[in-house]
C-alpha positions in Angstrom: -6.6 -76.6 -18.6 -7.5 -74.5 -21.5 -7.0 -70.8 -22.0 -9.5 -68.6 -23.1 -8.7 -64.8 -24.2 -11.7 -62.7 -23.5 -11.5 -59.6 -25.5 -13.5 -56.3 -24.2 -14.5 -53.7 -27.1 -14.7 -50.2 -25.0 -16.0 -47.1 -27.3 -15.7 -43.5 -25.6 -16.3 -40.2 -27.0 -13.6 -37.8 -25.5 -15.3 -34.5 -25.1 -11.8 -33.2 -23.1 -9.4 -32.6 -26.2 -11.6 -29.0 -27.1 -11.2 -27.9 -23.8 -7.8 -28.9 -23.3 -6.3 -26.9 -26.2 -8.4 -24.1 -25.0 -6.7 -24.1 -21.9 -3.0 -25.1 -23.2 -3.7 -21.9 -25.9 -3.7 -19.8 -22.5 -0.7 -20.6 -21.4 1.9 -18.2 -23.4 -0.5 -15.3 -22.5 -0.4 -16.4 -18.9 3.6 -16.6 -19.0 3.9 -13.5 -20.6 1.5 -11.9 -17.9 3.9 -13.5 -15.1 7.5 -12.4 -16.9 5.9 -8.6 -17.4 4.9 -8.6 -13.3 8.3 -10.0 -12.3 10.0 -7.4 -14.3 7.8 -4.5 -12.7 9.0 -6.1 -9.1 12.5 -6.1 -10.2 12.3 -2.3 -11.0 10.3 -1.5 -8.0 13.0 -3.2 -6.0 15.9 -1.4 -7.3 13.8 1.7 -6.9 14.5 4.3 -4.1 11.8 5.6 -2.1 11.8 8.6 0.2 9.0 8.8 2.4 7.6 12.4 3.1 5.3 13.5 5.7 3.3 17.0 5.5 1.9 18.3 8.9 -0.3 21.1 9.2 1.1 23.2 12.3 -1.7 25.2 13.8 0.6 25.9 17.1 3.3 28.5 16.0 1.0 31.1 15.0 -1.2 31.3 18.5 2.1 30.4 20.3 4.1 33.2 19.0 1.3 35.5 19.5 1.3 34.5 23.1 4.9 35.0 23.2 4.5 38.6 22.0 1.8 39.5 24.5 3.8 38.0 27.5 6.9 40.1 26.3 5.0 43.0 25.9 3.9 42.6 29.3 7.2 41.8 31.0 8.9 44.3 29.4 6.7 47.3 30.9 7.3 49.0 34.7 3.9 48.8 36.5 3.4 50.8 39.7 1.6 49.5 42.3 0.1 51.6 45.0 -1.4 50.2 48.3 -3.3 52.5 50.5 -4.8 52.1 53.6 -8.0 53.7 55.1 -8.1 54.2 58.7 
């Protein structure tokens, strides 16, 4: 049996190296951004937060007016006269 060698020559035009180098050049900037975000998150985690709630009180003033009117009415003496006509 005889052996034959078949040689196939393929030529390609590589157009990916420019795009690949552009992507690789953006990695250091992305890593810096990730490091900045991570350091900010560590700062937030170490910070102490206090929640405050401010309410508008619309009940106290009318309630105190009603209370003072009731006290003034209760503090007075009333005379009731009942008459019978007959």
